C-alpha positions, -999 to 999 in steps of 0.1 A, spaced: 56 -281 779 92 -266 782 101 -283 750 73 -269 732 81 -235 743 117 -237 735 110 -248 700 85 -218 696 112 -193 708 138 -210 684 112 -208 653 106 -170 662 143 -163 663 149 -180 632 122 -159 614 135 -127 629 171 -135 616 155 -143 581 136 -111 581 166 -90 590 185 -108 563 160 -102 538 159 -66 547 195 -61 540 193 -82 507 199 -61 475 177 -69 445 182 -58 411 155 -69 388 143 -61 354 132 -68 318 152 -70 284 133 -55 254 138 -47 219 141 -10 216 120 -10 186 94 -34 187 92 -32 226 92 -73 224 107 -91 254 140 -107 246 143 -142 261 175 -160 272 198 -130 266 231 -136 282 242 -112 312 278 -116 325 296 -95 352 328 -80 338 347 -82 371 334 -110 391 329 -132 359 296 -148 368 264 -145 350 231 -160 338 204 -158 311 173 -139 313 141 -160 315 117 -172 286 99 -137 291 131 -116 292 130 -112 329 160 -113 353 168 -110 390 201 -107 408 204 -107 447 233 -92 465 244 -87 502 259 -52 491 256 -34 461 287 -45 439 310 -22 420 306 -40 386 292 -38 351 269 -63 336 275 -68 299 241 -78 281 245 -95 247 220 -112 223 226 -119 186 214 -92 163 217 -66 189 243 -42 202 260 -50 233 245 -32 262 265 -25 294 248 -19 326 270 0 353 262 -11 389 275 19 410 265 47 434 243 64 410 224 33 402 221 24 440 203 57 445 173 47 425 165 17 450 134 17 468 133 -7 498 167 -21 486 151 -31 452 158 -16 420 134 -21 387 149 -16 355 141 -19 317 167 -26 293 163 -18 258 187 -34 232 193 -16 199 196 -40 168 226 -40 147 255 -66 156 254 -98 135 289 -101 122 312 -91 149 313 -127 164 340 -152 154 327 -177 130 342 -212 133 341 -232 102 326 -268 108 323 -298 88 287 -300 97 267 -267 94 242 -270 122 224 -239 113 218 -253 76 207 -286 91 182 -269 113 167 -251 85 164 -281 63 145 -299 90 120 -269 95 114 -266 58 109 -304 55 83 -300 83 66 -269 69 35 -291 55 30 -303 89 31 -270 108 16 -245 85 -19 -236 98 -32 -236 60 -28 -275 63 -60 -277 80 -93 -283 63 -109 -254 79 -103 -231 109 -116 -201 126 -105 -176 155 -117 -145 170 -92 -117 158 -83 -85 176 -65 -57 158 -51 -25 172 -32 -1 152 -13 30 167 5 57 151 30 77 170 50 109 159 87 105 169 116 131 176 91 157 187 107 189 202 81 203 226 100 235 234 102 244 197 69 234 186 47 249 213 58 284 204 50 281 166 18 303 157 3 275 136 7 250 167 -3 270 197 -39 266 194 -34 228 194 -8 229 223 -30 206 246 -20 176 220 17 182 230 7 173 267 7 135 254 42 136 247 59 104 260 94 94 266 109 62 260 134 44 285 165 59 263 151 93 263 136 96 229 102 115 228 70 104 209 36 116 205 7 92 200 -16 107 175 -40 79 161 -55 46 174 -80 22 159 -94 -12 170 -113 -39 154 -127 -73 166 -140 -99 143 -146 -136 135 -126 -152 110 -134 -184 89 -111 -202 65 -117 -234 44 -92 -250 25 -110 -268 -3 -131 -253 -19 -112 -224 -8 -134 -199 11 -129 -169 35 -153 -150 57 -150 -123 83 -177 -108 103 -169 -76 123 -182 -73 160 -167 -40 167 -149 -12 149 -136 18 167 -121 45 145 -119 83 155 -125 105 125 -130 78 98 -165 64 91 -157 48 58 -168 12 51 -140 5 25 -113 18 50 -128 -2 80 -125 -35 61 -89 -31 58 -86 -33 94 -98 -68 99 -78 -101 90 -85 -106 54 -60 -85 38 -31 -92 65 -28 -128 65 10 -127 68 24 -164 69 60 -171 78 57 -204 63 52 -191 29 81 -185 6 77 -149 3 63 -124 30 46 -92 19 60 -58 33 39 -30 20 38 -35 -19 68 -59 -21 75 -94 -14 105 -105 6 120 -139 9 111 -157 40 139 -172 61 122 -205 59 116 -204 22 120 -238 3 151 -221 -12 160 -198 16 196 -212 18 202 -194 -13 196 -161 3 204 -168 41 231 -179 64 219 -197 94 233 -203 128 223 -225 158 228 -203 189 218 -224 218 189 -246 232 166 -239 262 138 -258 278 104 -241 284 76 -256 301 94 -290 296 98 -285 258 132 -282 241 134 -249 217 163 -244 195 174 -209 189 186 -200 154 196 -166 137 197 -160 100 215 -130 79 215 -122 43 241 -137 20 241 -105 -1 233 -68 3 206 -51 -13 181 -81 -18 147 -83 -3 155 -103 27 153 -99 64 176 -106 94 164 -118 127 163 -151 148 136 -177 157 129 -205 182 119 -239 170 105 -270 188 127 -299 183 101 -324 183 78 -312 157 103 -286 140 74 -259 143 83 -225 149 74 -212 183 86 -176 179 101 -157 150 116 -119 148 123 -106 116 140 -72 111 145 -52 78 182 -45 72 195 -11 66 202 -17 30 168 -32 20 153 -16 -11 123 -1 3 115 37 4 106 58 37 112 28 62 138 34 86 132 3 109 107 -25 106 101 -54 129 77 -84 123 70 -110 152 49 -139 154 42 -161 183 28 -197 180 11 -216 210 2 -254 213 -36 -257 212 -33 -295 216 -5 -320 223 10 -316 187 -5 -284 170 12 -251 170 -11 -224 159 -5 -186 155 -16 -167 185 -2 -133 182 15 -111 155 30 -77 156 42 -51 130 63 -20 141 75 3 114 95 36 117 89 57 86 103 93 76 107 113 43 144 123 53 157 102 79 150 87 113 166 115 132 141 140 118 104 143 126 91 108 116 60 85 125 59 49 141 31 27 131 23 -3 156 -1 -28 147 -6 -58 171 -30 -87 165 -41 -115 189 -61 -147 180 -83 -165 204 -112 -190 203 -93 -210 178 -113 -238 163 -97 -264 138 -114 -288 115 -150 -282 129 -183 -285 112 -192 -251 128 -167 -233 106 -180 -251 72 -216 -241 84 -207 -206 89 -187 -204 56 -219 -220 39 -236 -185 43 -209 -171 18 -223 -161 -18 -187 -154 -30 -154 -173 -20 -145 -141 0 -168 -121 20 -166 -94 47 -196 -86 68 -195 -51 83 -229 -46 101 -236 -11 112 -238 -23 148 -200 -29 146 -192 7 139 -215 18 168 -204 -7 194 -205 10 228 -176 16 252 -188 -14 274 -184 -37 245 -149 -27 242 -141 -33 279 -156 -66 278 -142 -77 244 -106 -65 241 -80 -90 240 -57 -67 261 -66 -35 281 -56 -1 267 -24 15 283 -25 50 295 -11 69 265 -37 47 243 -66 59 264 -53 96 260 -53 91 222 -91 88 220 -97 117 243 -72 141 222 -87 130 186 -121 135 199 -112 170 210 -94 177 178 -121 168 155 -144 193 174 -121 221 170 -128 247 139 -91 254 137 -83 219 132 -109 215 105 -96 246 87 -61 231 87 -71 197 75 -92 214 46 -62 236 36 -38 203 34 -63 182 16 -68 211 -10 -32 215 -16 -28 177 -20 -58 167 -40 -69 201 -55 -103 202 -41 -118 220 -13 -152 215 4 -171 248 14 -202 238 31 -223 216 8 -202 224 -22 -166 216 -36 -144 235 -58 -112 224 -77 -90 211 -88 -71 242 -85 -43 230 -111 -69 235 -138 -77 269 -128 -50 284 -154 -31 273 -184 -22 285 -219 -19 274 -256 -17 286 -290 -54 285 -299 -70 298 -266 -41 320 -254 -45 323 -215 -72 299 -204 -89 300 -170 -114 274 -156 -135 271 -128 -152 242 -113 -182 238 -88 -198 206 -75 -219 194 -48 -205 171 -19 -222 143 4 -234 171 27 -256 184 -2 -270 148 -8 -257 111 -5 -279 102 -35 -274 133 -60 -240 146 -73 -241 179 -96 -211 192 -111 -199 217 -136 -171 239 -150 -168 271 -169 -135 281 -189 -126 310 -211 -101 314 -235 -88 351 -237 -74 347 -274 -104 329 -290 -127 345 -268 -151 317 -262 -165 302 -233 -162 263 -230 -183 245 -202 -197 212 -187 -224 200 -169 -230 166 -153 -251 151 -126 -252 114 -110 -279 96 -91 -264 69 -69 -291 42 -69 -272 19 -48 -236 19 -31 -231 -17 -26 -231 -32 -52 -228 0 -70 -253 13 -92 -259 47 -108 -271 66 -136 -253 97 -150 -258 126 -174 -233 150 -191 -232 176 -215 -201 193 -228 -189 220 -250 -150 221 -251 -117 208 -268 -117 170 -269 -83 162 -248 -80 125 -261 -76 95 -238 -70 104 -205 -58 83 -175 -57 88 -136 -19 93 -137 -14 112 -170 -9 150 -172 -36 163 -195 -34 193 -219 -57 211 -197 -33 214 -168 -9 241 -155 20 216 -155 17 206 -189 30 241 -202 67 235 -197 69 200 -209 55 199 -243 77 184 -271 92 209 -293 79 213 -329 47 192 -322 17 213 -328 -14 207 -305 -45 193 -322 -77 211 -313 -112 194 -318 -142 212 -305 -167 188 -292 -204 190 -283 -215 159 -262 -244 149 -247 -243 114 -229 -262 90 -205 -246 62 -188 -264 34 -166 -238 16 -145 -246 -18 -127 -221 -39 -109 -221 -73 -88 -202 -82 -58 -184 -109 -77 -166 -82 -100 -191 -81 -130 -199 -45 -140 -221 -34 -169 -224 1 -184 -251 10 -210 -244 42 -227 -262 65 -253 -245 97 -266 -247 125 -294 -217 140 -305 -209 171 -329 -174 175 -338 -157 207 -353 -119 203 -361 -103 237 -352 -66 237 -358 -39 212 -370 -63 183 -382 -84 180 -413 -113 204 -411 -150 193 -415 -152 209 -449 -135 177 -463 -165 155 -451 -193 173 -470 -221 150 -477 -244 146 -508 -268 172 -494 -239 195 -488 -240 192 -450 -202 195 -437 -213 188 -401 -198 158 -382 -226 143 -360 -231 109 -346 -254 92 -322 -240 61 -305 -254 33 -281 -227 12 -263 -224 -15 -238 -194 -20 -219 -188 -54 -198 -159 -56 -173 -148 -84 -151 -126 -79 -122 -131 -109 -97 -126 -99 -62 -114 -64 -70 -109 -40 -40 -116 -4 -39 -113 26 -16 -145 44 -18 -161 78 -11 -196 86 -12 -197 90 -50 -162 80 -63 -141 50 -59 -105 42 -65 -95 5 -75 -69 -13 -55 -66 -39 -81 -75 -77 -82 -54 -108 -77 -68 -120 -110 -67 -108 -146 -93 -79 -155 -111 -84 -187 -131 -59 -205 -153 -60 -238 -170 -31 -255 -195 -28 -285 -205 5 -300 -233 9 -325 -234 43 -346 -271 51 -355 -277 71 -385 -310 91 -386 -314 88 -348 -312 122 -332 -298 139 -365 -269 113 -365 -251 110 -398 -231 78 -396 -239 40 -394 -209 20 -380 -201 -11 -357 -173 -10 -331 -158 -38 -311 -130 -39 -286 -116 -59 -259 -86 -61 -235 -73 -82 -207 -47 -68 -182 -31 -79 -150 -5 -65 -124 11 -94 -106 42 -99 -83 66 -123 -95 90 -126 -65 121 -124 -65 118 -110 -99 99 -78 -91 65 -71 -106 50 -75 -142 22 -54 -158 7 -63 -191 -25 -51 -212 -35 -72 -244 -58 -54 -265 -75 -57 -299 -105 -39 -317 -123 -37 -351 -146 -11 -367 -171 -17 -394 -183 12 -415 -167 42 -432 -165 71 -408 -144 103 -400 -111 99 -384 -121 109 -348 -147 80 -347 -121 55 -358 -93 39 -337 -67 68 -329 -35 52 -317 -29 68 -282 3 90 -285 21 112 -262 30 148 -270 46 159 -236 78 146 -219 59 133 -189 60 96 -194 26 78 -202 24 42 -190 -5 37 -214 1 54 -245 30 52 -271 55 78 -261 74 82 -293 42 87 -312 20 117 -316 -16 123 -313 -35 113 -346 -5 100 -360 -18 66 -368 -53 57 -377 -69 23 -380 -101 5 -384 -86 -29 -371 -57 -31 -345 -42 -53 -319 -15 -46 -294 3 -55 -263 18 -33 -234 44 -48 -210 63 -34 -181 85 -53 -158 99 -36 -127 125 -60 -110 137 -39 -82 172 -28 -78 188 -53 -103 222 -45 -114 221 -16 -92 227 -36 -62 261 -43 -71 273 -7 -69 277 7 -36 266 41 -45 235 30 -66 226 5 -38 225 31 -11 206 55 -34 181 26 -38 178 29 -74 158 5 -94 155 -10 -129 128 -18 -153 120 -23 -188 91 -18 -211 79 -30 -243 48 -18 -265 39 -32 -297 8 -23 -321 -3 -38 -354 -31 -21 -373 -47 -14 -407 -73 9 -426 -95 0 -450 -94 15 -484 -126 31 -480 -117 48 -448 -83 58 -461 -99 75 -490 -127 91 -469 -101 106 -442 -72 116 -466 -88 135 -495 -70 155 -521 -62 190 -508 -61 182 -472 -27 195 -456 -29 167 -429 -19 133 -440 -28 104 -415 -6 74 -413 -15 36 -411 5 8 -401 -11 -15 -429 -4 -46 -413 30 -37 -401 40 -35 -364 50 -6 -344 74 -13 -315 89 10 -288 110 -4 -261 127 12 -230 144 11 -198 156 37 -174 162 44 -137 133 43 -111 134 56 -75 157 86 -80 154 106 -48 125 82 -41 102 100 -63 114 105 -97 116 82 -128 136 86 -161 125 65 -191 147 61 -222 126 49 -251 136 38 -285 114 33 -315 123 0 -334 97 -5 -360 82 0 -385 112 6 -409 125 29 -422 126 48 -390 110 85 -390 138 111 -399 128 132 -368 151 121 -339 123 131 -315 104 101 -330 133 76 -329 143 82 -293 132 101 -262 138 109 -227 108 110 -203 104 117 -168 75 110 -142 72 108 -105 51 90 -79 53 80 -43 59 42 -38 76 18 -13 
């Protein structure tokens, strides 16, 4: 009994000593993160400058140091690709201790790759590692599987950076929204940011390799202030499949060379840093840096499993001299996890981008998109069964219940819980959307940017057509009025009234649309117009009926005025696969007014000089899997991954509704916009047409010319309107933008991010003797030209991305010979502007 009591006493004394020792132990612990992406940095080197000892952070970027007394020393934290960080341990840091424990987060800023001494070796271990990874790509790429599926959780957050609350809160414009500024947060390094937008989406994604099929079914979408189906679809996984095993990785509208591209050694230098064991598996750490400045490449590092040579984690960062606009910093991260003994599969990716118009130190935005993958299924019959429901090779299913998912769904289904600031965003946005003042501000900004303003159930604009001037009308004013979706989601009514103070005539248009079905799109529309014909207009062309066109007309080129009365009916129908058909019927009455042959030259046998036509036409267009951004009545094409083909047939009907001419017209075109990395992008359009019948010039094929100094991508810029007339033609339009090109070799132009391009346009055509005699009668002051089998050619080059907004085109006319005497028709300098990454 005495021995037992003595043993218990010794044990209690030992525990008391242990507790006393623990109470005196000083603990420094923390996490090392990337300052931009907020990703944890594993195995960072930490060394005491005085003591000389050190350690590595663990695989999760965490570390712990224990001391008997707080030392007076400095820890140097290093990691490849980042600036060194020095943590001073002194009395100021010791004051932060709570119960002898200091918790700290260390944020490393990127930027150091070349300061280390490079030792030349007979065997390049980095290149050897890259070769092994590339050799095993086919075994590790998830697209090697016959099929797979997973549940996808996407979260997109937008923050405003560099907010100065003390200055903003006193501005009259901001005062009423001061409650928003209460959400301003501060990072560890003292930088302020304001979360302003958050959206989430959960979906089931299915993929089959052969025959290739994809399907996505949304289970929940949460977007404050946006209730647009076409926008919501982009929140899923169908359009964001970034694959690091591919040779090229998309960054906005550009393709960057992947570090593990098949020819990555032409673009990168590789370096093996160290090896570590995680969960009993040996991982090799490798970094990569661009060989040359100004190319579309990344810098960063990756961890590879040395048995399968699969990527376990990769961090890609955009270098400062990358030729991309408005992006100050960009991080791409992907993590892979073993789903069985040998298969690594993507389980998490993250995209973080800092964007600004004038520089990262000014007011800018941070976009953070994180994606997680769960319930991964590989090569399973259930995937095939689900894809069997597809009617097309790609389908996105967005049921109404997904946009109405209750809060309880999100609490149960989110892959990760929202943090405090993310929860506050929803509350703030909900409050803003209900404020009349905020609604007025957004309406005003939208009006200035788009030209249109909603007032109740109606819409006015565009404001840039309200005033203009020309030699025929003098000062011209115009006002448009239309209904909007608040008036009706099926009917759209629009009209405008214009008045010229010189010719003292009113011009007008009235049109209406009935939307039969939105998806697939089907509608019927009717239009009646009395106004001058403005020729062929495109979405990015400045028309003559525009305030901006006043100052940029070519000197000495007279404006052609053709008055037209037109009544037109269209029936449009489309399919989900990309087919669309438009049936049209129209009646037109033309009256040439100025600088083109007058109607007196087209008097018929009965003495009637009017020019009237009744037409029926069919237009068939095929754009496979074309994507759109849609509003209630309008939609904007985002293009297709495949060529777009179109064919149109028009029949002139004499005797119908007082039409005077009998003719047939047939035209066709095929166009494509494709990325050809690493050589930029290529656009082409091949077209041809034929007209049968003898008809006035305005019904024939008038080659599209450009009479202003704003560059028109779709017209011949050294050709005037109504210069060439044909009843049969063929042509091609090519534009090749190849990025910074030669500009990357000059430090100044590389810094300014200038870009190069070249263009070529060709047209061959002819005019029958009958149409030539009919349209160029004796006594007419205006003589049309025809190529008559010759080829018109103009080529160009120039500088794009000037100040990130402007482009200058230098265009030369090469054929037909002899060239025109006028210099303006042989060479021209044109400008244009656009916002592009």
